[in-house]
C-alpha positions in Angstrom: 171.2 84.3 105.7 173.4 86.8 103.7 174.6 88.4 106.9 175.4 85.0 108.4 177.5 84.1 105.4 179.4 87.2 105.4 179.9 87.4 109.1 179.7 84.0 110.6 180.1 85.5 114.2 176.5 86.9 113.5 175.1 83.5 113.3 172.3 82.9 115.8 172.5 86.6 116.7 169.9 87.9 114.2 166.3 87.9 115.4 163.1 88.8 113.6 161.4 90.7 116.4 159.7 94.0 116.9 162.6 95.8 118.5 166.4 95.2 118.7 167.9 93.9 121.9 170.3 96.0 123.9 173.2 97.0 121.8 171.5 95.7 118.7 170.4 97.3 115.4 166.8 97.4 114.3 166.0 97.2 110.6 162.3 98.4 110.3 160.1 97.5 107.3 157.2 99.9 107.0 154.6 100.0 104.2 154.0 103.5 102.8 150.5 103.8 104.2 151.6 103.0 107.7 154.7 105.1 107.7 153.3 108.2 109.7 151.4 106.1 112.1 154.7 104.2 113.0 156.7 107.2 113.4 158.4 107.4 110.1 156.9 110.2 108.2 157.7 110.6 104.5 158.6 114.1 103.0 157.6 115.5 99.8 160.6 113.9 97.8 160.0 110.5 99.4 156.4 110.5 98.3 157.2 111.7 94.9 159.7 108.9 94.3 157.2 106.4 95.7 154.4 107.6 93.4 156.5 107.4 90.3 157.7 103.8 91.1 155.4 101.4 89.3 154.6 100.0 92.8 158.4 99.2 93.2 160.0 102.2 94.8 161.5 102.4 98.2 163.0 104.8 100.6 166.1 103.5 102.7 167.0 105.8 105.7 169.2 105.7 108.6 167.1 107.0 111.5 169.8 106.9 114.3 172.7 104.7 115.4 170.5 101.8 116.2 167.6 102.1 113.7 167.4 101.8 109.8 164.0 102.0 108.0 163.0 100.6 104.7 159.6 102.2 103.5 157.5 101.5 100.4 155.1 99.0 98.8 155.8 95.3 99.7 157.8 94.9 96.5 159.6 98.0 97.1 160.6 97.0 100.7 162.0 93.8 99.1 164.1 95.7 96.7 165.1 98.0 99.5 166.4 95.0 101.4 168.5 94.1 98.3 170.0 97.4 98.3 170.8 97.2 102.0 172.8 94.1 101.3 174.9 96.0 98.8 175.6 99.0 101.1 176.6 96.9 104.1 180.3 96.4 104.1 182.8 94.4 106.1 185.6 96.2 108.1 187.9 94.6 110.7 185.9 91.4 110.5 182.6 93.1 111.3 179.6 94.1 109.1 179.0 97.9 109.2 175.9 99.7 107.9 176.6 103.2 106.8 174.4 106.3 107.3 172.3 106.4 104.2 169.3 108.1 102.6 168.3 106.6 99.5 165.3 107.1 97.3 165.0 104.6 94.5 162.5 103.7 91.8 162.7 102.1 88.3 161.7 104.1 85.1 160.4 100.9 83.5 157.8 98.6 85.1 159.4 95.4 83.5 163.2 94.8 83.4 164.0 91.7 81.5 167.8 91.1 81.2 167.5 87.4 81.4 166.8 85.1 78.4 167.5 81.6 79.5 166.8 80.1 75.9 169.8 79.2 74.0 168.2 79.4 70.5 167.1 83.0 70.5 163.7 83.1 72.0 162.9 79.7 70.8 163.9 76.7 72.8 166.7 74.8 74.5 167.0 76.3 78.1 170.5 77.3 79.0 169.9 76.2 82.6 169.6 72.6 81.4 173.2 71.4 81.9 172.6 67.7 82.0 172.3 67.8 85.8 168.8 66.1 86.1 165.5 67.6 87.1 166.6 68.3 90.8 169.7 70.0 89.7 167.9 72.0 86.9 165.3 73.3 89.5 168.0 74.2 92.1 170.0 76.1 89.6 167.0 78.0 88.3 166.0 79.0 91.9 169.5 80.2 92.5 169.4 82.4 89.3 166.0 83.7 90.2 167.5 84.8 93.4 170.2 86.5 91.7 167.8 88.3 89.4 166.1 89.7 92.5 169.5 90.9 93.9 169.8 93.0 90.7 166.0 93.9 90.5 165.4 92.1 87.3 161.8 91.2 87.4 161.2 89.3 84.2 162.8 86.2 82.8 162.1 84.4 79.5 162.1 80.8 80.8 160.5 78.4 78.4 159.1 78.1 74.9 158.2 78.1 72.1 156.5 74.7 71.5 153.0 73.8 72.7 153.0 70.0 72.8 153.0 69.1 76.5 152.6 65.5 75.6 156.2 65.6 74.5 157.5 67.0 77.6 158.9 64.9 80.4 156.5 64.0 83.2 158.5 66.1 85.7 158.0 69.3 83.6 154.6 70.6 85.1 155.6 70.2 88.7 159.1 71.9 88.2 157.4 74.8 86.3 154.7 75.3 89.1 157.4 75.4 91.8 159.7 77.7 89.9 156.7 79.9 89.2 155.8 80.1 92.9 159.4 80.8 93.7 159.6 83.7 91.3 156.3 85.1 92.3 157.4 85.3 95.9 160.1 87.6 94.7 158.1 89.8 92.4 159.5 88.2 89.2 157.4 87.1 86.1 158.5 84.0 84.3 157.6 84.3 80.6 156.5 81.4 78.6 155.3 81.4 74.9 154.7 79.6 71.7 154.5 80.0 67.9 151.5 78.6 66.1 152.7 78.8 62.6 155.9 77.1 62.3 158.2 80.1 62.8 161.8 79.2 62.1 161.1 76.0 60.2 160.0 77.9 57.1 163.4 80.0 56.7 165.9 77.7 58.3 166.3 74.2 57.0 168.8 71.7 58.6 169.3 69.6 61.6 168.7 72.3 64.2 164.9 72.0 63.3 164.7 68.7 61.6 165.5 67.0 64.8 163.3 69.3 67.0 160.6 67.3 69.0 158.1 70.1 68.2 158.5 70.2 64.3 155.0 70.3 63.0 153.0 71.0 59.8 152.8 74.7 58.7 149.3 75.8 57.8 148.6 78.8 55.4 145.2 80.5 55.1 144.4 80.8 51.4 140.9 82.5 51.8 140.4 86.0 52.1 139.1 87.6 55.5 136.5 87.3 56.8 135.7 83.9 55.1 139.0 82.2 55.8 139.2 79.7 58.5 
């Protein structure tokens, strides 16, 4: 879809097949365990990069003028495809894939640069812009796709109140669909909640007095282990 958008003349010319047609280019996706059997052996540096990758590394190589290969774990191959979209460039109205040899892997398993809650990590989703549930869901999916493009794999999406009875009836279905959309892209959506009235004790005023999840704060006055 990205290739179609960037070079409309390719529309209808991209095929998901085993081999490219005459004059075409093959982009081959190969899981690490199958690389040698499929004729794409990994060298020592390739294997070292993949072994250090938290299951997210990939190798992106130009094999010849007609073949480019992305090797790694399923998640790594997905990240390799995102990198391929970055290195492809337009020239004279055509898309061109340069000769590349890339070994890429993250130092950290989780990369969370997306906090969609307006009130710190507390509440009020910044993706809720008064556009209704359908618009909210579509916007979140678009933003999840952007996170994949930049290899962000953790998003603080919702929290931190536990009372589902005060949620809109559309809430569970939307969250299930967003979770499925994110999971297919290797992204974790983070949800959470406070159980002891965090925020309400130190911050008085309309911000919390009007909050739907405002509840009673309980303090344990009995010593461990006899306290409730």
